[in-house]
N, C-alpha and C positions, 0 to 999 in steps of 0.2 A: 266177399272181397272188401278189403279196407279202402275207405274213401279218404282223400287228401284234403286237409284244411290248412289255410295259412294262419300261423300263430298271431295272436293279439289283434285280430280284426275286431272292429267295434261290435258287429253282429254278423252271424253267419246262419243261414237257414239250410237245414239238412233234411233229407228224406229219411224217415225212421219207420221200420216195419218189415214185412207185412204183419198185421194183426189178424189172427184167425180165431174162430170160435173155440172155446175150451172143450166143448163136447165133440164137435164134428172134426175139428182140426183142419178144415178146408174152407168153411164159410168165412168170408171176410167180415171183420168187425169195422163198421164205418160210423158208429155212433158213440164212440168213447169221448167223453167230454173233456174240454180243456182243463176244467177244475180237477179232474182225476189225474190227467197226465202231468199237470204242473204243480200238483200238491207238494208242499215242501217236505212232507214226511213220507207219504206213500206214493208219490209220483215218480217221474223219471229220475234215475240216479246215474251219476257218472264216476268213473275211476280214471285218474290221470296217470298214465305211464305205470300202471301196476299199483297205484296207491289205493287207499281205502275209499269205498264208495261214499259219495256225499251228494247232497242236493245241488242243483244248478245255482247260478247267481241269484242273489236275493230278489232282484226285480226281474221277473220272468215275463217275457212276451207270450201271450196266449198261443198255444199250439192249435193247429187246425187240420182237419182231414183233407186229403188231396184226392187220391183215387187208388184203386187196387189194394186196399188195405193199408196204404201208406199215409203217414201223418207228417206235416211240416213242423219241424221243431226248431226253435230259435236258440242259438248259443251265443253268449256274449263273451267279451274279451276275457273276463275272469274265468270262464269255462275252458278257454283254449289257450292259456298262457304257458303251458308246459309242453315242450317238444317231445314227441314220442307217440305212444298209442293211447287213444282215448276210447274207453269202452262205455257205451250207453245201454242201460237195461230198464225194462218196465215189466212188472208182473202184478196181475190182479186175478187170482184164482177163481173169482166169481164171474169173470167176464171172458178172459182170453188166455191163450197159452203164453208162457213167458216170451218176451221179445228182447233181443240184444243186437247190437251193431257196433263194429269196431271202426274207428277213424284214425288216421295218421296225421298228427300235428307237425307241420314243417315250418322251418324258419322262413322269413319273408324271401330271402335270397334263393333258398332251395325251391320254394314254391314257384316264384317268378321264373326261375330257370327252366322249370318243367312246363308251366302253363301260360306264362305271359306271351302275348303275340310278338313274333319276331319276323322281320323281313327276310333274314337269312335262313331261318329254320334251324339254327344251331343253338345248343344249350350253353349257358354261361358256366364256365368251369374255373375254379381257383385251385391251381396245383400247389399243394402243400409239401409234397415229397416226391422224389423219383426213386423207385425201388427202395422205399422206406428211408431214403436219405434226404433230409430237409435241406442240408447244405447244397446238394445238387440242384434242388429247386431254386434256391436263392441264386446260385451261379447262373442258372438258365434265365432267371428274371433280369440279372445284371447284364447278361449278353444281349437280351432283347432290348433293354433300355439303351444300350450303346450301339444299336444297329445303325448302319449307314449304308447308303447306296453303293459305296466303293469298298467298305470294309466288311459288309455283311454282319454276321453275329460275332465277329472276332474282336470287336471293340477297338482299342488302340494298339492291339498286337500287330496290326498290319497298317501300312501307310495309307493315308486318306487320298489315294490317287488310283486311277485305273491301271490295271496290269499292263506293263509295256510302255506306259506314259511316263513323263518326267516325275521322279519321286516315287513311282510305283514299283511293284515287284517285277524284276526282269523276266522276260519270256525267252523261250528257246524254240527254234524251228522243230526240234525233236519232241516238244511237248512237255518238257520237264522244267524245273527251276534252275537247271544248269545253264550258264550263259555260254553261248558259242564263242563270243569274243568279248573282251573286257577292255574298254577304253580307259585311258588314264583318268583316275578319279580327281575331282576338284579338291584341292587342299582345304580342309575345314577343321583342323585340329584333331582329326582322327589318327589312327595308327599309321595309315598310308601317308598322311601328310608329314608325320614325324619322321618316317623312314626316308621320304623324299628329301627332307632337310638334311638328314645325316649323310645321305649319299652325295649331296652337293657340297658338303663341308668336310669331306674326308681329307686328312693330311697324311696319315700313316697308312702304309701298305705292308701287310704281313709283318707288322712290328717295326718297320723302318721308316724314319721320318725322311721324306723325299728331299726337303730343303737342306737337311743336314748331310745326307749321303751324296747328293749331286753337287751342291754348292752353287755359287754364282757362275753363270755361263758354263756349267759343266766342269768346274775345277775339281770336283770330287772324283771325276773319272779319269784323270790324267795318269795316275800311277797304277799300271796294270801288272807290275812285277817284271822280273828278268827272265828272258827265254833261255833255256839251257843250251849249252854248246852242242852243235851238230857233230855227231860222231859216226854216222852211217847214213846211207841213202835208202829210203823206203822202196821196197819192191825191186831192188837190184837183182839181176839174174843170178849172180854169184856174189859171195861175200866181198864187199868193197869194190866191185866192178861196175861199169856203166854199160848201158845198152848202146847199140849203134846210134840210135836216134839221139840219146843223151849226149854222146860224144860229138855228133854233128852240131847240136845246139850249142854246146860249150865252145866249140871251135868257132862257130859263126859269131857268137857273142863276144869272144875274146878278140876277134879280128875287127870288130866294128869300132867306130870312133868313141862310142859310149858303151863299153862292155857291160853285158848283163847276163845273168845266169838264172834259169828257172829251177827252183829247188822245191821239191814237194814236202820235205820235212823242215818245218820252221822252228823246231825246238831251239830255245835259247835266243830267238830273234826278239827285238823290241821295236815298237813304232817310234818314229821320229816325231818331234814337235809338229812339224808340218803335216805329217800323216794324221796325227790326232786332230789338229785343227781342221783338216779336210773333212774328217768325219762330222765334226760339230758344225761345220759351215755348210753341210749338205742341205739344200732347200727341202723344206717339208713337202712341197708339191711333187717332188720326185720320189718320195717314199710311198709306194703304192702296193707293195707286196703284202697280202694279208697273212697274218700269223707271225710276222717278224717283230722283233723288239722295237724297231724304229716305227713301224706302223702302229703298234700299241701305244707308244708314247705320243704320236701325232693325234691319234683318235681320242685318247683319254686324258692326257695332260694338256688340256685346251684352255687353261687359264693360269695366271701367275699363282705360284704356290702360296705366296704371302696373302693372296685374297681368300684363301680357304680358312676354315675355322681353326681357332687355337685349341690347345688341349683343354683349357678351362671351359671353352664353349662346348667342347665335346662332353665334358663332365656334366655340364648343365643339361645338355640334351639327354644324356643317359639318365640323369635324375628325373627329368620330366617324363621320359618314357616309362621308367619304373613306377613313378607315381600314378600314371594313367592306367597301367596294367595291374591294378590291385585285385586281390581275390574277390572283393565285393563287386567291383566293376565287371569282372569276368563272370561272376555268378549271376549278375543282372542280365548280361547278354545271354547266358545259358538259359535262364528262366524265360526270357522273351522268345528265344528260338524254340524252346519246348512248347510254349503256348501256341506258336505258329504251327508247329508240327502236329499238335493235337487236331487242329482244324484241317490242315492240308491232308492228313492221313484219311480223312473222311471223303475226300474227293476221289471220284472214279472216272477214269478216262478210257472208256472202251475204244473210242476212236481218237486218234492223235489230235490234240489241240481242241477237243470238244468235251466239255464236262457233262457227265450223265446226270439228268434231273428227271423228276417225276412230277409233272404239273397237275396239281389237284384243283386249283382255282386261279382266276385272273381277276384282280380288283375285287376280291371277296365273292366272286361269282363262280360257282362250281362248273368245271368243264366236263362235258359228257361226250360220248362217241369214241370210236376206235380209229378214226382216220381212214377206214376202208369202206365197209358196207354202210357203217353209220358215220356220217360226217362229224367233224369236230363242231361243237356248239356249246353255248352256255345254257344253264338250267333256266 
C-alpha cells in the first residue's frame, strides 16, 4: 500500500522493508549496514513520479535498522519535491531479495486536509468546479460572500429586511408571495407615483376638455337644441284619442286657476332659462343617487378645473414616463426578478407558511438523533 508524504518537508523518516534473506526468502535481514543502504552508487535509489531512478539527496542521514526486517530511511526536501508517486528500491543479490516501496507525495494543503488534527473532523475542500463548470463554482463563492442573515445566499437580489417587515418581501396568509391586500404605495418616483400624479392632473375626459365644453358656471350646457312639435300622444288607446283618465286630468287642469296638462311625449319641448338655472343651482348635497351623471360630477369633479394640469404639463409627464420605462430599465427589472425566482423556486413548503429544511449542524456542531427513540443531540 502506498504511504503518504507531505511535499518539501525538510526531512521525513519512512519505514522501508521488510528485508529477507536471499536464500530462504523468509529470514529477516537485520544487519545490513548504513554504508550499503546509503551508498551513492549501489545504495537505495528513488524514482519521482515515473522518472529515472537516481540516488537520494547528496547529504544522506545514516539509515538504521528498526525491527521486523524494517529499516528507517531519511528522505530530505530534494527527494520529495515532486508531487505524485515516489518509488524507493534496493537490491543486493549477495545479501537479500530486492526490496521496493511506493510512497505518494502530496501538496501541503492536500496532506494537511487528510491528516492535520481538526476539532470538527471535516476535511478542507476547495471547490474548483460544479459539474465541471468553473463559472458555477465562482457564482457559488460569490453567493457565499454576499450571505446575510436576512438575504441568505441571494446577495442583493432580495431586500435586506425580514419577510413581512418594512422593506421586506410581502407575505400572504395563503403562504405564497401574492399579497392579499395592497395598500396605497408611498410615492417615490416609481411607476405608481407617476400614475398617481397623472390621475390627479387629468384635464381631458375621453378627448373632451371639460373647461371648454362646460364653460364658466355651466354656460356650455345651456343650448340643448329644439324639441320637435308634438303630433300625437304616446300610448293612446286609439289614434288621436284620450283615455278617460287623461280627459279628467285635462278638464281639471283647464278649470283650475293655473291650468296645467301632464303630457307624456315631450318631443319639441325646450327648457326655460329658469328651468336650466334650477338644474345648475341644485345643491350638491341633494345629489345622492349612485350612477347618475350628477353624482359622478359631484364625486369626481371635486376641484376647480383650472387647478388641474395643463396640456404642456401632461406632455412633460408623458415624456417622463416614457423615459423611465426604457427597454434597459425593464430588462434590469426582468433580470432581478429572474434571479429572485431562481432562489425561490428552490423553496419547498410542504406545510403552509413553513419552509422545509434539513438541519445537518448547529454552530458547526453535527446534529444526531431522530427525535423519537434517539433524542436530538450534538456530536
